[in-house]
Structure formats: C-alpha cells, structure tokens
N, C-alpha and C positions, 0 to 999 in steps of 0.2 A: 520555814513556810514554803519556799519555792521547791525545796527538795521533796516535800510531801506531794506536791502537785505533779512533779516529774515522774515519780514512782508509779503513779496511776496510769501512765501512758505506755506502759510496756506492751500491752496487747493491742494497741491501736493499729499497728501495721498489719497484724494478723487479721483483724476484723475487716480492715479496708481491703486486704487481698481476698478475703472470702466473699466480699460483696462484688468486687470488680472482676474476679477470675471467670465466673460463669458467662458474664456478658462478653468478655474478651474472647473466650473460646467459641461462643456462638458466632461472633463476628468473623473470627478466623476460619471456622468451618464454612461459613457463608462465602467467603472470598475463594476458598478452594473449590467449592461446588460451582460457583459462577465461572471459574476457570474451566472446569469440566464441561459445563454447558456451552461455553464459548468455543471450546475445541470441537465438540460434537457438531455445533452449528457450522463451523468452517468446513469440517469434513463432509457434512451432508450437502452443503452448497456445492462443494467440488464434485460430489457424486451426482448431483442433479445436472451439473454442467456436462459431465461425461456421458450420462444417459441421454441428455438432449443432443449431444454431438452425434452419438450413434443413431438416434432416432432421425435426425435431420439428414443423415446419409442413407436412410432407407432401411435401417435395421428393424428386425421384428422384435416382438415383446421379449422373447427369451434372450436375445442379444443385448437388449437394453438393460434387462435385469442383471445379466452377467457383468456388463460394464459398471453398473452401480455397485455390485458386490465387490468387484476388484478395487473400486475407489475407496471403499470403507473398510479396508482390511484391518485397520487399527482399532475399529470398534467391534462390539459384540454383534455378530450377525443375527443372533436370536432375537435381539430387540429391534432389528430393522423391519419395518412394515413393508408390505408389497407396494412397489411404486405405482402411482396412478398415472397412466399414460392415456392421453386423450388427443385426438379421436382414435377409436379402435381401428378404423379403416383409414389409412393415410394415402394421400396422393401428392404428387409433386406440386410445389407452390403453395401448399396448405400449411398452416401453423400447427405445430405439435407441442403439447404441454407435458412435461415430466415433473411429477411432484414426489419427493422423497421424504419420508417421515421416520424418525428414530426416537426411541424412548430412552431418556437418560434417567438412570436410577439414582436418587439422592440418598446420601448417608448422613444428613445433618441430624443430630440428636434434638429432641424436643420440638420438632417441626412436624406438622400434620401431613404435609405434602410429601409423598414418597417417590413420585416420578414426574418428569416433565417431558412433553413431546416437543421435539425440535423438528421443524420441517422447512423445506426450501423447494421452490419450483422454478422452472425455467421454460420459456417459450421460444421455440426456434422454427424457422421456416424450412420445410422439406425441399431438398434439391431435386 
C-alpha cells in the first residue's frame, strides 16, 4: 500500500518547481533592477554635486552641463535630461539650485513600467 502512494509522487518536484520558478525569477530580476536604479541614483547625486560646485564658483550654464556630463560618463548620456539650473541670472551670495534627472530603462519581464526617472538636486551658495 505504501509503495503505491510513493509512486504517485514522482512528478511532485517538477510541479513545485514550475510553480515557484516564475516567482523566483521575477524577484531575482527585481533585485537586479533595484541595483541598477540605486547605481543610477548615486551617479546622478554625484553629478548634481559636481554641477553645483561649478555653479557656486560662478560657472555659466554650459560649464555646469559639461561638469555634469563628465560626472555621468558610466551612464547613457542620451537618457540624461537637461539639468534645471535656477536662477538663470546668478549673483554672489545667492543660492543656486542644480537638478539632474536621468531615465533608467527597466528590463523586468511581465511588468508594465518600462522606465523610472531618477533625479537629485543640490542647493549651494554662490561665492
């Protein structure tokens, strides 16, 4: 009697694997994508700091954009949006804000969201 019950369990592992594998793969891809998003956020934060440093030293908009682009060399520059630099006319002793935004393309299967915008801003006082 016991042998008859054991013979019916041969496909159990295969069925369990078929049920668990898609969930495991989605979770694994999610962890990888969060790593990419985190890396992009750290890089964008660094770029905002570099742009803010140039802006606080009296650099013009082109110099600020160049500093930001040099700071994000490991990312795709095509997905980097133009930085928001306010105010347009800056004077010594005034605060300047630099906001950098980057679009991270997601590659997770079965997820509706295809991209995430990562942004960072910094406020520094002009010298």
